[in-house]
BAPASE-197196 format. One record per residue (C-alpha): x, y, z; residue in three letters. Coordinates in steps of 0.25 Angstrom, whole numbers. Layout:
% residues N
xx; yy; zz; rest
X; Y; Z; ALA $
...
END
This chain:
% residues 299
xx; yy; zz; rest
-279; -140; -375; VAL $
-265; -143; -374; VAL $
-262; -158; -376; GLY $
-272; -165; -367; ASN $
-272; -153; -357; THR $
-283; -143; -357; HIS $
-278; -129; -353; LEU $
-287; -120; -345; HIS $
-284; -106; -345; ILE $
-292; -99; -334; GLY $
-296; -84; -334; PRO $
-286; -74; -332; THR $
-285; -68; -318; ALA $
-290; -53; -318; PRO $
-278; -43; -317; LEU $
-279; -32; -306; ALA $
-281; -19; -314; PRO $
-270; -11; -307; LEU $
-259; -22; -305; THR $
-261; -32; -317; GLY $
-260; -43; -308; LEU $
-270; -55; -307; PRO $
-281; -55; -297; GLY $
-287; -41; -300; GLY $
-301; -37; -298; ASP $
-304; -25; -306; ALA $
-317; -22; -299; ALA $
-310; -18; -286; GLN $
-309; -3; -285; ARG $
-296; 4; -284; VAL $
-293; 10; -271; VAL $
-282; 21; -270; ILE $
-274; 25; -257; ALA $
-265; 37; -257; LYS $
-253; 34; -249; PHE $
-243; 43; -242; SER $
-228; 40; -245; ASN $
-222; 50; -235; SER $
-212; 43; -227; SER $
-221; 45; -215; LYS $
-232; 37; -222; ALA $
-223; 24; -224; ARG $
-225; 13; -224; PRO $
-238; 13; -232; GLN $
-249; 2; -230; ALA $
-255; -5; -242; GLY $
-247; 0; -253; ILE $
-242; -13; -257; ASN $
-257; -17; -260; ASP $
-258; -6; -271; ALA $
-260; -10; -285; ASP $
-254; 3; -290; LEU $
-247; 15; -284; VAL $
-245; 29; -289; MET $
-235; 37; -281; GLU $
-236; 52; -282; VAL $
-229; 65; -275; ILE $
-236; 75; -266; VAL $
-232; 87; -260; GLU $
-217; 87; -254; TRP $
-214; 76; -264; GLY $
-220; 65; -255; VAL $
-225; 53; -262; GLY $
-239; 47; -261; ARG $
-245; 34; -266; TRP $
-258; 32; -274; ILE $
-260; 17; -271; ALA $
-271; 9; -279; LEU $
-277; -3; -274; TYR $
-286; -12; -283; GLN $
-282; -26; -282; THR $
-282; -27; -267; ASP $
-285; -17; -257; TYR $
-275; -16; -245; PRO $
-279; -17; -230; GLU $
-273; -3; -226; ILE $
-267; 8; -235; VAL $
-260; 21; -230; GLY $
-255; 30; -226; PRO $
-264; 38; -235; LEU $
-262; 53; -239; ARG $
-270; 63; -247; SER $
-273; 64; -262; VAL $
-267; 74; -272; ARG $
-270; 80; -285; GLU $
-263; 70; -293; VAL $
-271; 58; -287; ASP $
-284; 59; -294; PRO $
-277; 60; -307; LYS $
-269; 47; -304; LEU $
-281; 39; -299; ILE $
-292; 42; -308; GLU $
-291; 29; -317; PRO $
-294; 20; -305; PHE $
-308; 26; -299; ASP $
-302; 23; -285; ALA $
-306; 25; -271; ARG $
-295; 34; -265; VAL $
-290; 33; -251; LEU $
-282; 45; -246; HIS $
-281; 54; -234; SER $
-287; 66; -240; GLY $
-283; 78; -250; GLY $
-287; 91; -255; GLN $
-302; 92; -259; ALA $
-299; 94; -274; HIS $
-290; 82; -274; VAL $
-301; 73; -267; ARG $
-311; 78; -277; GLN $
-302; 74; -288; ALA $
-300; 60; -282; ILE $
-315; 59; -281; ALA $
-317; 62; -296; GLU $
-308; 50; -300; VAL $
-311; 40; -288; GLY $
-316; 39; -274; VAL $
-310; 48; -264; ASP $
-309; 39; -251; GLU $
-300; 48; -244; GLY $
-299; 49; -229; ASN $
-313; 50; -222; GLY $
-321; 46; -234; ARG $
-321; 31; -231; ILE $
-318; 22; -219; PRO $
-305; 16; -217; GLY $
-295; 27; -215; TYR $
-287; 27; -202; TYR $
-274; 33; -196; ARG $
-264; 22; -193; GLU $
-257; 23; -180; ALA $
-242; 24; -180; GLY $
-241; 31; -193; ARG $
-238; 46; -194; THR $
-250; 56; -196; PRO $
-254; 59; -207; VAL $
-247; 47; -213; TYR $
-256; 37; -206; ASP $
-269; 37; -213; LEU $
-273; 23; -218; MET $
-284; 16; -225; TYR $
-290; 2; -221; ASP $
-296; -5; -233; PHE $
-305; -13; -225; ASP $
-313; -1; -223; SER $
-314; 3; -238; LEU $
-329; 4; -241; PRO $
-335; -2; -253; ALA $
-338; 8; -263; ASP $
-347; 1; -273; GLY $
-337; 3; -285; TRP $
-340; -5; -297; VAL $
-330; -5; -308; GLY $
-317; -10; -314; THR $
-303; -5; -312; VAL $
-296; -4; -325; GLU $
-281; -7; -327; PRO $
-272; 6; -328; VAL $
-259; 0; -330; LEU $
-254; -11; -340; THR $
-248; -23; -333; PHE $
-239; -34; -339; ASP $
-231; -44; -332; PRO $
-221; -45; -344; TRP $
-210; -35; -342; ILE $
-209; -25; -354; PRO $
-198; -27; -364; ALA $
-191; -14; -360; ALA $
-186; -7; -348; GLY $
-173; -6; -341; VAL $
-169; -12; -327; PRO $
-175; -5; -315; ALA $
-173; -13; -303; ALA $
-172; 0; -295; ALA $
-180; 13; -296; ILE $
-178; 26; -290; ASP $
-189; 37; -290; ILE $
-189; 51; -284; ALA $
-203; 56; -286; MET $
-199; 68; -277; SER $
-188; 71; -267; ALA $
-195; 65; -255; PRO $
-201; 53; -263; ASN $
-189; 45; -268; ILE $
-191; 30; -270; LEU $
-186; 18; -276; ALA $
-191; 4; -281; TRP $
-182; -8; -282; GLU $
-186; -21; -290; HIS $
-185; -33; -282; ASP $
-186; -43; -294; GLY $
-201; -43; -293; THR $
-206; -29; -290; ARG $
-201; -15; -286; TYR $
-200; -12; -271; GLN $
-201; 3; -266; ARG $
-190; 11; -259; TYR $
-193; 25; -253; GLN $
-181; 34; -250; SER $
-172; 21; -250; GLY $
-181; 13; -241; ILE $
-189; 1; -245; ARG $
-203; 5; -245; SER $
-212; -5; -236; LEU $
-227; -4; -234; ASP $
-234; -5; -220; ALA $
-233; -20; -220; ALA $
-218; -20; -223; GLY $
-219; -24; -237; ALA $
-210; -18; -248; ALA $
-218; -8; -257; ILE $
-217; -14; -271; THR $
-222; -11; -285; ALA $
-222; -20; -298; ASP $
-221; -8; -307; THR $
-215; 6; -303; VAL $
-219; 18; -313; VAL $
-213; 32; -312; VAL $
-221; 42; -320; ALA $
-216; 56; -321; PHE $
-227; 67; -320; VAL $
-227; 82; -320; GLU $
-229; 88; -307; GLN $
-239; 100; -306; ILE $
-242; 110; -295; ASP $
-256; 109; -288; THR $
-254; 123; -281; GLY $
-257; 116; -268; ARG $
-248; 114; -256; PHE $
-249; 105; -244; ASP $
-249; 110; -229; SER $
-234; 110; -229; ALA $
-232; 118; -241; GLY $
-229; 107; -251; GLY $
-234; 108; -265; ALA $
-244; 98; -269; VAL $
-240; 92; -283; PRO $
-249; 86; -294; ASP $
-245; 79; -306; PHE $
-248; 77; -321; VAL $
-252; 63; -322; VAL $
-258; 63; -336; THR $
-251; 64; -350; GLY $
-237; 57; -350; SER $
-224; 57; -344; GLY $
-211; 49; -341; GLU $
-213; 35; -334; ALA $
-205; 23; -330; VAL $
-211; 10; -327; VAL $
-203; 0; -318; PHE $
-207; -15; -318; ARG $
-200; -28; -316; ASN $
-187; -21; -313; GLY $
-187; -13; -326; ARG $
-189; 2; -330; ALA $
-198; 6; -342; PHE $
-196; 21; -345; ALA $
-207; 28; -353; GLY $
-219; 36; -351; SER $
-233; 37; -344; TRP $
-245; 41; -351; GLN $
-259; 45; -345; ARG $
-270; 51; -354; ALA $
-278; 56; -342; GLY $
-281; 54; -327; THR $
-292; 44; -331; GLU $
-281; 35; -336; ASP $
-268; 29; -329; PHE $
-254; 30; -333; PHE $
-248; 21; -344; ARG $
-233; 19; -346; PHE $
-226; 18; -359; PHE $
-212; 15; -365; LEU $
-206; 26; -375; PRO $
-211; 17; -386; ASP $
-225; 17; -382; GLY $
-226; 3; -376; ARG $
-234; 3; -363; GLU $
-226; -1; -350; ILE $
-233; -11; -343; THR $
-233; -13; -327; MET $
-229; -26; -320; ASP $
-241; -32; -314; PRO $
-243; -28; -299; GLY $
-241; -14; -292; ARG $
-238; -2; -300; THR $
-232; 10; -293; TRP $
-232; 23; -301; ILE $
-223; 35; -297; HIS $
-230; 47; -302; VAL $
-217; 55; -302; THR $
-215; 70; -304; PRO $
-206; 73; -316; GLU $
-196; 79; -306; THR $
-194; 65; -300; GLY $
-183; 55; -304; SER $
-182; 41; -307; LEU $
-171; 31; -309; ASP $
-169; 16; -310; TRP $
-159; 5; -311; ARG $
END
């Protein structure tokens, strides 16, 4: 009671586990879509509905996106491409249903061991979109997603805090070269980061700017799979457990430190050099799983 006024404090709205924003339902299962980011695949559909995105490099240095949907499922996602060796190691903590175009048998088996392989042909909803270039035309319609009877709770994997950490340096512009073909930038508009690819503003299929509230660059060791694609390109894999250098960008500031990950059943955590954990700005987090040969600059 304050004076003659009774204050009523209602229950706190639940937070979405992958964004830290109000309105979440942890009982909705994670669905993952494996996007192409080849120039022939752009613009992508549904990427701005993702809660969390991990960007990885495949053969020839081309980027692909592992987009996680939990708060809300989109209408359409794509174009979808195939899975690679690093994917099961990155997605294990989420027990997710995984949408993709296919992949090597041993990779798909590894996907099935940590989630549900819902690749092309496994469930209804895949289709080829007219006007897109084959093979960059495979889309998925979430209206066709079958119920799977999953009962569980999605656990938060990142630490979110709307308060900006008392550290960091200005970083309104970020330049990332994950590989020679996959060069990109992010620019902070005062609210969030907007993506640019090869100097061109990145737009989704609806014409909206592709954005992120937190951008992370995690440098990882690249290893050889011994495999080659049909054109002779070496298929890479990456060491995504242990620790390495990382920079977290949020609210127009950069926080340099390290990533740590005890095992594939855990997710990345990010720390300042003094051991304090770096928190994410609530919203969409975009993690660039970047080879150590890549480069990063900000200003």
